[in-house]
C-alpha positions in Angstrom: 47.3 43.9 -84.9 49.3 44.6 -81.8 52.4 43.0 -83.4 52.0 45.1 -86.5 51.7 48.3 -84.5 54.9 47.4 -82.5 56.7 46.7 -85.8 55.5 50.1 -87.2 56.7 51.8 -84.0 60.0 50.1 -84.2 60.5 51.1 -87.8 59.5 54.7 -86.9 62.0 54.8 -84.0 64.7 53.4 -86.2 64.0 56.0 -88.9 64.2 58.8 -86.4 67.4 57.4 -84.9 69.1 57.0 -88.3 68.0 60.5 -89.2 69.4 62.0 -86.0 72.6 60.0 -86.5 73.0 61.3 -90.0 72.4 64.8 -88.8 75.1 64.3 -86.1 77.5 62.9 -88.6 76.9 65.8 -90.9 77.2 68.3 -88.0 80.5 66.7 -87.0 82.1 66.9 -90.4 85.8 67.6 -89.6 87.8 70.6 -90.6 90.8 69.1 -92.3 94.2 70.6 -91.5 96.9 69.5 -94.1 100.4 69.4 -92.7 103.2 69.2 -95.3 106.2 68.4 -93.1 109.7 66.9 -93.3 108.7 64.3 -90.8 112.1 62.6 -90.4 113.7 65.9 -89.1 113.3 68.0 -86.0 111.5 70.9 -87.7 109.0 68.4 -89.1 108.2 66.0 -86.2 108.1 68.7 -83.5 105.6 70.7 -85.7 103.4 67.6 -86.1 103.4 67.0 -82.4 102.6 70.6 -81.7 99.7 70.6 -84.1 98.4 67.2 -82.8 98.5 68.4 -79.2 96.5 71.5 -80.0 93.9 69.6 -82.1 93.5 67.1 -79.3 92.9 69.8 -76.8 90.4 71.7 -79.0 88.5 68.6 -80.0 88.3 67.5 -76.4 86.8 70.9 -75.5 84.1 70.6 -78.2 85.8 71.6 -81.4 85.4 74.7 -83.5 82.3 76.8 -83.5 81.6 77.5 -87.2 78.5 79.8 -87.3 76.9 78.0 -84.4 77.9 74.5 -85.6 80.6 72.6 -83.6 83.1 70.8 -85.8 86.3 68.9 -84.9 89.7 69.4 -86.5 91.3 66.5 -88.4 95.0 66.3 -89.3 96.4 64.9 -92.5 100.3 64.8 -92.6 102.4 64.1 -95.7 106.2 63.9 -95.7 107.6 66.6 -97.9 111.2 65.2 -97.6 112.3 68.8 -98.3 115.1 68.7 -95.6 116.7 65.7 -97.1 119.9 66.3 -99.1 119.3 66.1 -102.9 115.5 65.9 -102.7 114.0 68.3 -105.3 111.6 71.0 -104.4 109.0 69.3 -106.6 108.6 66.6 -104.0 107.3 69.2 -101.5 105.0 70.7 -104.1 103.5 67.3 -104.8 102.9 66.8 -101.1 101.0 70.1 -100.8 98.9 69.4 -103.9 98.1 65.9 -102.6 96.9 67.3 -99.3 94.6 69.8 -101.2 93.3 67.5 -103.9 93.3 64.0 -102.3 93.1 64.7 -98.6 90.7 67.6 -99.1 92.5 69.9 -96.7 90.6 73.0 -95.8 93.7 74.7 -94.4 97.5 74.2 -94.5 99.5 74.4 -91.3 103.3 73.7 -90.9 105.4 73.7 -94.0 106.9 73.1 -96.5 109.9 73.4 -94.1 112.7 74.4 -96.4 112.6 78.0 -97.5 113.0 77.2 -101.2 110.1 74.7 -101.1 107.8 77.2 -99.2 108.5 79.9 -101.7 107.8 77.6 -104.6 104.5 76.5 -102.9 103.1 80.0 -102.7 101.6 80.1 -106.2 100.1 76.7 -105.6 98.3 78.0 -102.4 97.1 81.0 -104.5 95.8 78.7 -107.2 93.6 76.7 -104.8 92.9 79.7 -102.5 94.1 77.7 -99.5 95.0 79.6 -96.3 98.4 78.5 -95.1 100.1 79.3 -91.8 103.9 78.6 -91.8 105.0 77.4 -88.4 108.4 75.8 -88.8 111.7 76.1 -90.8 111.4 78.8 -93.5 113.3 81.8 -92.1 113.7 83.7 -95.3 112.4 87.3 -95.2 111.5 86.9 -98.9 108.3 85.0 -97.9 106.5 87.9 -96.2 108.1 90.4 -98.6 106.4 88.5 -101.5 103.0 88.7 -99.7 103.4 92.4 -99.3 104.5 93.0 -102.9 101.8 90.8 -104.5 99.1 90.8 -101.8 96.2 89.9 -104.1 98.1 86.8 -105.3 99.7 85.7 -102.0 97.2 86.9 -99.4 96.5 83.3 -98.3 100.1 82.9 -96.9 100.9 83.7 -93.3 103.9 83.0 -91.0 103.5 82.7 -87.2 107.1 82.3 -86.2 110.2 84.5 -86.4 112.2 85.1 -89.6 115.9 85.7 -90.4 115.9 89.5 -90.1 114.5 89.5 -86.7 116.8 86.7 -85.6 119.8 88.8 -86.9 118.6 91.7 -84.6 118.4 89.3 -81.7 121.9 88.0 -82.4 123.4 91.5 -82.5 121.7 92.5 -79.3 123.7 89.6 -77.6 126.9 90.2 -79.6 126.9 93.8 -78.4 126.5 92.7 -74.8 129.4 90.3 -75.1 131.5 92.9 -76.8 130.8 95.4 -74.0 131.3 92.8 -71.2 134.4 90.9 -72.5 135.8 93.1 -75.2 135.1 90.5 -78.0 135.7 91.8 -81.5 136.4 88.8 -83.8 133.5 86.9 -85.4 133.7 83.8 -87.6 130.6 82.6 -89.5 129.7 79.0 -90.4 126.6 78.4 -92.5 124.8 75.5 -94.2 124.4 75.6 -98.0 120.7 76.5 -98.0 118.9 79.7 -99.0 118.0 81.2 -95.5 121.4 80.3 -94.0 123.5 81.6 -96.9 121.5 84.8 -97.0 121.6 85.3 -93.2 125.3 84.6 -93.1 126.0 87.3 -95.7 123.7 89.7 -93.8 125.5 89.0 -90.5 128.8 89.6 -92.2 127.8 92.9 -93.7 126.1 94.2 -90.5 129.0 93.0 -88.3 131.6 94.8 -90.4 129.4 98.0 -90.4 129.2 97.7 -86.6 133.0 97.5 -86.3 133.4 93.7 -85.8 136.3 92.0 -87.5 134.8 89.1 -89.5 137.6 86.5 -89.6 135.9 84.2 -92.0 132.8 82.7 -93.6 132.6 79.0 -94.3 129.7 77.3 -96.1 129.1 73.6 -95.6 126.9 71.3 -97.7 123.8 69.7 -96.1 124.9 66.4 -94.6 128.6 67.4 -94.0 130.2 65.6 -91.1 133.7 67.2 -90.7 134.0 70.8 -89.7 137.6 70.7 -88.4 139.1 72.9 -91.1 136.6 75.8 -90.4 137.2 75.4 -86.7 140.9 75.6 -87.2 140.6 78.7 -89.2 138.5 80.2 -86.4 141.2 79.3 -83.9 144.1 80.6 -85.9 142.3 83.9 -86.6 141.8 84.4 -82.8 138.0 84.3 -83.2 136.0 84.9 -80.0 132.5 84.1 -81.3 131.5 81.5 -84.0 128.1 82.3 -85.5 126.4 79.2 -86.8 123.4 78.8 -89.2 122.6 75.1 -89.6 119.4 73.1 -89.4 120.9 69.7 -90.2 121.3 67.1 -87.4 125.0 66.8 -88.2 125.6 70.2 -86.5 126.0 68.1 -83.3 129.3 66.8 -84.7 130.4 70.4 -85.2 129.9 71.1 -81.5 131.7 67.9 -80.4 134.6 68.9 -82.6 134.6 72.4 -81.1 134.8 71.0 -77.6 137.4 68.4 -78.4 139.6 71.0 -80.1 139.0 73.5 -77.2 138.4 76.3 -79.7 138.5 79.5 -77.7 135.4 80.9 -79.3 131.8 80.9 -78.1 129.5 78.9 -80.4 126.4 81.0 -81.1 123.8 79.2 -83.2 121.3 81.5 -84.9 119.7 78.3 -86.3 121.3 75.2 -84.8 118.8 72.3 -84.9 120.9 69.8 -82.9 121.4 72.1 -80.0 117.8 73.0 -79.7 116.7 69.5 -78.7 116.5 68.3 -75.1 118.6 65.3 -76.1 121.5 67.4 -77.2 123.4 67.0 -73.9 123.3 63.3 -74.0 124.0 63.1 -77.8 127.2 65.1 -77.3 128.2 63.5 -74.0 128.0 67.0 -72.4 130.4 68.4 -75.0 127.7 70.9 -76.1 127.9 72.8 -72.9 128.1 76.6 -73.4 126.6 76.4 -76.8 124.1 79.1 -77.5 121.2 78.7 -79.9 118.1 80.6 -81.0 114.9 78.5 -80.7 112.9 81.4 -82.3 109.9 81.4 -80.1 109.4 81.2 -76.4 107.9 77.9 -75.2 110.5 75.9 -77.1 112.7 76.2 -73.9 111.4 76.7 -70.3 110.5 80.2 -69.3 107.5 82.2 -67.9 107.0 84.4 -70.9 103.2 84.2 -70.5 100.7 82.1 -68.4 100.4 79.8 -71.4 104.1 79.1 -71.7 104.7 76.4 -69.0 101.2 75.1 -69.3 102.0 74.3 -72.9 105.5 73.1 -72.0 104.2 70.7 -69.4 101.3 69.4 -71.6 103.7 68.7 -74.5 106.1 66.9 -72.2 103.3 64.8 -70.7 101.8 64.0 -74.2 105.1 63.1 -76.0 107.4 62.0 -73.2 109.9 64.7 -74.2 110.2 68.5 -73.6 109.4 70.9 -76.4 112.1 70.4 -78.9 112.9 73.5 -80.9 111.8 75.8 -83.7 108.3 74.8 -84.9 107.0 73.4 -81.6 105.2 76.2 -79.8 104.4 78.0 -83.1 102.7 74.9 -84.6 100.7 74.5 -81.5 99.6 78.2 -81.5 98.8 78.2 -85.2 95.9 75.8 -84.6 94.5 78.0 -81.8 94.9 81.1 -84.0 93.2 79.3 -86.9 90.3 78.3 -84.6 90.0 81.9 -83.4 89.9 83.2 -87.0 87.3 80.7 -88.2 85.0 81.4 -85.2 85.3 85.2 -85.8 84.7 84.7 -89.5 81.8 82.3 -88.9 83.0 80.5 -92.0 85.6 78.3 -93.7 85.7 80.6 -96.7 89.3 81.4 -97.4 88.9 85.1 -98.0 86.8 85.5 -94.9 89.4 83.6 -92.8 92.2 85.8 -94.3 90.3 88.9 -93.2 89.9 87.4 -89.7 93.5 86.3 -89.4 94.6 89.9 -90.3 92.7 91.0 -87.2 94.1 88.4 -84.9 95.1 89.7 -81.5 95.4 87.0 -78.8 97.8 86.1 -76.1 99.6 82.8 -76.6 102.5 80.6 -75.6 105.1 83.2 -76.8 103.3 86.4 -76.3 100.8 88.6 -78.0 100.0 87.3 -81.5 99.2 89.6 -84.3 100.0 89.6 -88.0 101.4 92.5 -90.1 98.4 93.2 -92.3 100.5 93.6 -95.4 103.2 90.9 -95.2 101.3 88.5 -92.9 104.4 88.0 -90.7 103.8 87.6 -87.0 104.7 90.8 -85.2 107.8 90.3 -83.0 108.8 92.0 -79.8 111.2 91.5 -76.8 108.2 92.1 -74.5 105.5 89.3 -74.6 102.8 91.8 -73.8 103.5 93.5 -77.1 104.3 90.7 -79.6 105.8 87.3 -80.4 108.9 86.8 -78.2 111.9 84.8 -79.2 114.2 82.7 -77.0 118.0 82.3 -77.1 119.2 79.6 -74.8 122.6 78.4 -73.6 123.4 74.9 -72.5 124.5 75.1 -68.8 125.2 72.0 -66.7 122.8 69.8 -68.8 120.0 72.3 -68.9 118.6 74.7 -71.5 118.8 78.1 -69.9 117.0 81.1 -71.6 119.4 84.0 -71.7 117.5 86.3 -74.1 115.4 88.4 -74.1 115.9 89.9 -70.6 112.1 90.1 -70.1 111.9 86.2 -69.9 115.6 85.2 -69.2 116.3 82.6 -66.5 120.1 83.0 -66.6 123.1 84.8 -68.1 125.6 83.8 -70.8 128.6 81.9 -69.4 132.0 81.3 -71.0 133.8 77.9 -71.2 136.8 77.7 -68.8 139.3 77.7 -71.7 138.0 81.2 -72.6 138.1 82.7 -69.2 141.0 85.1 -68.5 
């Protein structure tokens, strides 16, 4: 009898244990973040690292509170290959759809990374009612314009990093300063043959001419090009003083090495210049990238004290990955996870429409300033003051270091000229 009672007690305890375990498993069901990213390229791998770091921090702190239930985030990454030359946009669309249907992604963070692919993915996100936060690549203003124009269809689409129009404004703030300080007036434009770069180059040309600049040339290079000497010679022969560059391909490092070797008397100013954004640029160019300027779009992608979060993130990223934050897509991908967490918790739900409404009311301080979205176009609101909005960063390579020179509110140095330009 005693043995039977012990057996019954054991069975009862096991039943209770299994029931509790099942409850815990159910309670801990993860919230799946799908990340469609070009993982072989800077704007893909830095975004993946940024998302991963944020998810690890959030999960270590207990996860996401969904109407009183704590749930962890889980990341699913699929390579879109959309930054590879010749890869059709359909590849990226397949990646997005696979994340939604096969990986059961609750939300999309990251890409697609190429503007053309991100625009093409918008109807897909609408079809499945999946909230997406773009964090890397994709600088075309058309993205947030489409959301504003067809809100009911594209309301699930958000972008938490800067876009081309804002970048153009930042460029001209610096060009005006250089014009006033040194008397520069000749501008040469070099762009990659992709949507955002072509569009931005034409905008730069039109605005520059309107502002009295002499645009000495506009050269377009295909993705994967490795020789830029002809364009550089044209810039030199036309007495150009600033070369504005729009390129997200790694081969842009060759352009800067050629610029240095040819001693072109023009300051290279990358609006988008992937190679120069990375901490390894100095070593990759044997120091020939010195004086190169580039826009890393959001603070935190280069060292500064924009907010109390900035260096905390910078140091955490460096410790986790063994490299400093690497460029466009790093701090924005990290912050997108925290912004999503905040929206889910305020919504008390994973329901897409409720999360959209919560995202539209986002107002939190982050790595690169105060984060809010325009309620119509779902573009993060920019500012040159981190207390008012999302702040960018333009850096210059000086003596092996990335020195933030713009905006003045967070700058750690001033723009320097190469010795062969000094009068």
